[in-house]
VEXDREN-2710 file (C-alpha; in Angstrom, 1 decimal):
% VEXDREN-2710
k/r/px/py/pz
1/UNK/109.4/-116.1/-10.2
2/UNK/106.2/-114.3/-9.3
3/UNK/106.2/-110.7/-8.2
4/UNK/103.4/-109.4/-6.0
5/UNK/102.3/-105.9/-6.7
6/UNK/101.8/-103.6/-3.8
7/UNK/99.4/-100.6/-3.9
8/UNK/100.6/-97.5/-2.3
9/UNK/97.9/-95.6/-0.5
10/UNK/97.8/-91.8/-0.7
11/UNK/96.0/-89.5/1.9
12/UNK/96.1/-86.2/3.7
13/UNK/98.2/-85.7/6.7
14/UNK/96.8/-84.3/9.9
15/UNK/98.6/-81.0/9.3
16/UNK/97.1/-80.7/5.8
17/UNK/93.6/-81.3/7.1
18/UNK/94.0/-78.8/9.9
19/UNK/95.2/-76.2/7.3
20/UNK/92.2/-76.8/5.1
21/UNK/89.8/-76.5/8.1
22/UNK/91.5/-73.3/9.2
23/UNK/91.1/-71.8/5.7
24/UNK/87.4/-72.7/5.6
25/UNK/86.9/-71.2/9.1
26/UNK/88.6/-67.9/8.0
27/UNK/86.5/-67.8/4.8
28/UNK/83.3/-68.4/6.8
29/UNK/84.3/-65.7/9.3
30/UNK/84.7/-63.2/6.4
31/UNK/81.6/-64.2/4.4
32/UNK/79.0/-64.7/7.1
33/UNK/78.9/-61.0/8.1
34/UNK/78.6/-60.1/4.4
35/UNK/75.7/-62.4/4.1
36/UNK/74.1/-61.0/7.2
37/UNK/74.5/-57.5/5.9
38/UNK/73.1/-58.5/2.5
39/UNK/70.0/-59.9/4.3
40/UNK/69.6/-56.8/6.4
41/UNK/70.0/-54.6/3.3
42/UNK/67.2/-56.6/1.7
43/UNK/65.0/-56.1/4.8
44/UNK/65.8/-52.4/4.7
45/UNK/64.7/-52.2/1.1
46/UNK/61.5/-54.2/1.8
47/UNK/60.8/-51.9/4.7
48/UNK/61.3/-48.8/2.6
49/UNK/58.9/-50.3/0.0
50/UNK/56.4/-50.7/2.9
51/UNK/56.8/-47.0/3.7
52/UNK/56.3/-45.9/0.1
53/UNK/53.1/-47.9/-0.1
54/UNK/51.8/-46.4/3.2
55/UNK/52.9/-43.0/2.0
56/UNK/50.9/-43.4/-1.2
57/UNK/47.9/-44.7/0.8
58/UNK/48.1/-41.7/3.1
59/UNK/48.3/-39.3/0.2
60/UNK/45.2/-40.9/-1.3
61/UNK/43.4/-40.7/2.0
62/UNK/44.2/-36.9/2.1
63/UNK/42.9/-36.4/-1.3
64/UNK/39.6/-37.9/-0.2
65/UNK/39.4/-35.9/3.0
66/UNK/40.2/-32.4/1.9
67/UNK/43.9/-32.7/2.4
68/UNK/43.6/-33.7/6.1
69/UNK/45.7/-36.4/7.7
70/UNK/43.8/-39.3/9.4
71/UNK/42.8/-38.6/12.9
72/UNK/44.1/-40.8/15.7
73/UNK/40.8/-42.6/16.3
74/UNK/37.8/-42.4/14.0
75/UNK/35.2/-44.0/16.3
76/UNK/33.5/-42.8/19.5
77/UNK/36.2/-41.7/22.1
78/UNK/34.7/-44.0/24.8
79/UNK/35.1/-47.0/22.4
80/UNK/38.8/-46.4/21.4
81/UNK/40.5/-49.6/20.5
82/UNK/37.2/-51.6/19.8
83/UNK/37.4/-52.7/16.2
84/UNK/33.6/-52.8/16.1
85/UNK/33.3/-49.0/16.4
86/UNK/36.3/-47.6/14.5
87/UNK/40.0/-47.8/13.6
88/UNK/43.2/-46.0/14.5
89/UNK/45.1/-44.0/11.9
90/UNK/46.9/-46.9/10.3
91/UNK/43.6/-48.9/10.2
92/UNK/41.9/-45.9/8.5
93/UNK/44.1/-46.4/5.4
94/UNK/43.4/-50.1/5.0
95/UNK/40.8/-49.4/2.2
96/UNK/43.8/-48.0/0.3
97/UNK/46.4/-50.6/1.1
98/UNK/44.2/-53.7/1.5
99/UNK/47.3/-55.3/3.1
100/UNK/48.3/-55.8/6.7
101/UNK/51.8/-57.0/5.7
102/UNK/53.2/-53.6/4.8
103/UNK/52.7/-52.5/8.4
104/UNK/55.4/-55.0/9.6
105/UNK/59.0/-54.2/9.0
106/UNK/60.9/-57.5/8.2
107/UNK/63.5/-56.5/10.9
108/UNK/60.9/-56.0/13.6
109/UNK/61.3/-59.0/16.0
110/UNK/57.7/-59.0/17.1
111/UNK/55.0/-61.0/15.3
112/UNK/51.6/-59.7/14.2
113/UNK/48.6/-61.5/15.6
114/UNK/46.8/-64.0/13.4
115/UNK/43.6/-62.0/13.5
116/UNK/44.5/-58.3/13.2
117/UNK/41.0/-57.4/12.1
118/UNK/39.8/-58.3/15.7
119/UNK/43.0/-57.4/17.5
120/UNK/43.9/-53.9/16.5
121/UNK/45.7/-53.4/19.8
122/UNK/48.1/-56.2/19.1
123/UNK/51.6/-56.2/17.7
124/UNK/50.6/-55.2/14.2
125/UNK/52.6/-52.1/13.5
126/UNK/56.4/-51.4/13.1
127/UNK/55.8/-47.7/12.4
128/UNK/54.5/-44.8/14.5
129/UNK/52.7/-41.6/13.4
130/UNK/54.3/-38.2/14.4
131/UNK/51.9/-37.0/17.1
132/UNK/52.5/-33.4/16.1
133/UNK/50.9/-34.3/12.8
134/UNK/48.3/-36.8/14.1
135/UNK/47.0/-34.8/17.1
136/UNK/47.2/-31.0/16.5
137/UNK/47.4/-29.6/20.0
138/UNK/46.7/-26.1/18.7
139/UNK/43.1/-27.0/17.9
140/UNK/40.1/-27.6/20.1
141/UNK/39.0/-31.2/21.0
142/UNK/36.7/-32.9/18.5
143/UNK/33.0/-32.5/19.3
144/UNK/31.9/-34.8/22.0
145/UNK/35.4/-35.9/23.0
146/UNK/36.7/-35.8/26.6
147/UNK/39.1/-32.9/27.1
148/UNK/42.8/-33.3/26.9
149/UNK/42.8/-37.0/25.9
150/UNK/44.2/-36.6/22.4
151/UNK/41.0/-36.5/20.5
152/UNK/41.8/-33.6/18.3
153/UNK/41.9/-32.9/14.6
154/UNK/45.0/-33.8/12.6
155/UNK/47.1/-31.4/10.5
156/UNK/46.1/-30.6/6.9
157/UNK/48.0/-29.7/3.7
158/UNK/47.2/-26.0/4.3
159/UNK/48.9/-26.1/7.7
160/UNK/52.2/-27.8/6.7
161/UNK/54.6/-25.3/5.2
162/UNK/57.3/-27.8/4.3
163/UNK/55.5/-31.1/3.5
164/UNK/58.6/-32.7/2.0
165/UNK/60.5/-32.1/5.3
166/UNK/57.9/-32.9/8.0
167/UNK/58.0/-36.4/9.3
168/UNK/54.6/-38.0/9.2
169/UNK/55.4/-41.7/10.0
170/UNK/58.6/-43.2/11.2
171/UNK/60.0/-46.6/12.2
172/UNK/59.5/-47.8/15.8
173/UNK/60.4/-51.0/17.5
174/UNK/59.1/-53.2/18.9
175/UNK/55.8/-53.1/16.9
176/UNK/52.7/-52.1/18.8
177/UNK/49.1/-51.3/18.3
178/UNK/47.9/-49.6/15.1
179/UNK/47.4/-46.2/16.7
180/UNK/50.9/-45.9/17.9
181/UNK/52.2/-42.3/18.4
182/UNK/54.3/-43.0/21.5
183/UNK/57.8/-42.0/20.1
184/UNK/56.8/-38.4/20.0
185/UNK/54.9/-38.4/23.3
186/UNK/57.4/-40.2/25.5
187/UNK/60.7/-38.8/24.4
188/UNK/61.1/-35.6/26.4
189/UNK/62.8/-37.4/29.3
190/UNK/65.0/-39.3/26.9
191/UNK/66.5/-36.3/25.2
192/UNK/69.5/-36.1/27.5
193/UNK/70.9/-39.5/26.5
194/UNK/70.4/-38.9/22.7
195/UNK/70.3/-35.2/21.9
196/UNK/70.3/-35.9/18.2
197/UNK/67.6/-38.6/18.3
198/UNK/64.3/-39.6/19.7
199/UNK/64.7/-43.1/21.1
200/UNK/66.5/-44.2/24.2
201/UNK/67.0/-48.0/23.7
202/UNK/66.9/-50.7/26.3
203/UNK/69.2/-52.5/23.9
204/UNK/70.6/-51.6/20.5
205/UNK/67.8/-53.2/18.5
206/UNK/64.9/-51.5/20.3
207/UNK/64.9/-48.3/18.3
208/UNK/63.4/-47.9/14.9
209/UNK/65.5/-44.9/14.1
210/UNK/68.7/-47.0/14.1
211/UNK/67.2/-50.3/12.9
212/UNK/68.8/-50.4/9.5
213/UNK/72.6/-49.7/9.5
214/UNK/72.3/-46.9/12.1
215/UNK/69.3/-45.3/10.5
216/UNK/65.6/-45.7/9.8
217/UNK/62.9/-45.2/7.2
218/UNK/60.7/-42.1/7.3
219/UNK/57.5/-41.2/5.5
220/UNK/56.9/-37.5/5.0
221/UNK/53.8/-35.5/4.9
222/UNK/53.9/-35.3/1.1
223/UNK/53.9/-39.1/0.9
224/UNK/57.5/-39.8/-0.1
225/UNK/59.8/-42.0/2.0
226/UNK/63.5/-42.4/2.5
227/UNK/66.2/-43.5/4.9
228/UNK/67.8/-41.2/7.3
229/UNK/70.1/-41.3/10.4
230/UNK/68.8/-39.8/13.7
231/UNK/71.1/-36.8/13.5
232/UNK/69.5/-35.8/10.3
233/UNK/66.1/-35.4/11.9
234/UNK/65.2/-32.3/14.0
235/UNK/63.3/-33.4/17.1
236/UNK/60.2/-31.5/18.3
237/UNK/59.5/-32.9/21.8
238/UNK/56.3/-32.3/23.7
239/UNK/56.2/-30.5/26.9
240/UNK/55.3/-33.6/29.0
241/UNK/57.2/-36.6/30.1
242/UNK/54.0/-38.7/30.6
243/UNK/52.7/-40.9/27.9
244/UNK/49.1/-39.6/27.8
245/UNK/49.4/-36.3/29.6
246/UNK/47.9/-33.2/28.0
247/UNK/50.4/-31.5/25.6
248/UNK/49.0/-28.0/25.8
249/UNK/52.2/-26.3/24.7
250/UNK/53.4/-28.9/22.2
251/UNK/55.7/-26.9/19.9
252/UNK/55.2/-26.7/16.2
253/UNK/58.5/-25.2/15.3
254/UNK/61.8/-25.1/17.1
255/UNK/63.8/-22.9/14.7
256/UNK/66.9/-24.7/15.8
257/UNK/66.3/-24.2/19.6
258/UNK/66.5/-28.0/20.3
259/UNK/69.5/-28.8/18.1
260/UNK/71.7/-25.9/16.8
261/UNK/71.1/-25.8/13.1
262/UNK/68.1/-28.2/13.4
263/UNK/66.0/-26.1/11.1
264/UNK/68.5/-26.9/8.3
265/UNK/68.2/-30.6/8.7
266/UNK/66.5/-32.6/6.0
267/UNK/63.6/-33.8/8.3
268/UNK/61.7/-32.5/11.3
269/UNK/59.1/-33.7/13.8
270/UNK/57.7/-30.1/13.9
271/UNK/54.8/-29.3/11.6
272/UNK/56.3/-26.0/10.5
END
């Protein structure tokens, strides 16, 4: 008598499959934010490295120019923005950096132009200079410059009493032309919304001072760089709400008048 063997097939039930899928979904929901944070942490570190390289370049520049910060534009005033006649402050340090890449924060959503040498007014910079350092309103206009147009000498080592506290360059988004100083010139009207900061965002990602985990990277006048939150930086706003209006009374020291206790914060936009 012949016996026919039968093979019993084993498989997963629908319930088991659904349970596995649910577990995978839960793990993904837990891990994806961690991965995103890790990526942003890496970008923050790369951005800070950019700042440190720029800080070193700026310090080398000062050593070559009697301790003076780069002026806003080093060409004829009537040729401002024309790469054939000069460069803005961040272009002035290119001989020391020899690298356009460090001027772009990895978290800045805008892309630099393919020909930055011939497009210095393009989106090439994720960082802005502190106008109080870049354009010293206490000084007369540079020789041959039109009055009240921002063509003034920059601050020097001898004029900065606390170089390790005075902000020289700070993050700004979205990236803009290489002479950017707008955050310090356009913030007076925005102080009401963010009394402890200098940027009033159109959306949460538009402000360099909160780009990395609620903070941003800062370069100081002595060349060092580190990350701070906006409420750790004393603002020093100009006396104008217009982008290019004359800032005749631009303050150099608030002594805590803008923010109570501001003079005790680790960083300041004032030059004293």
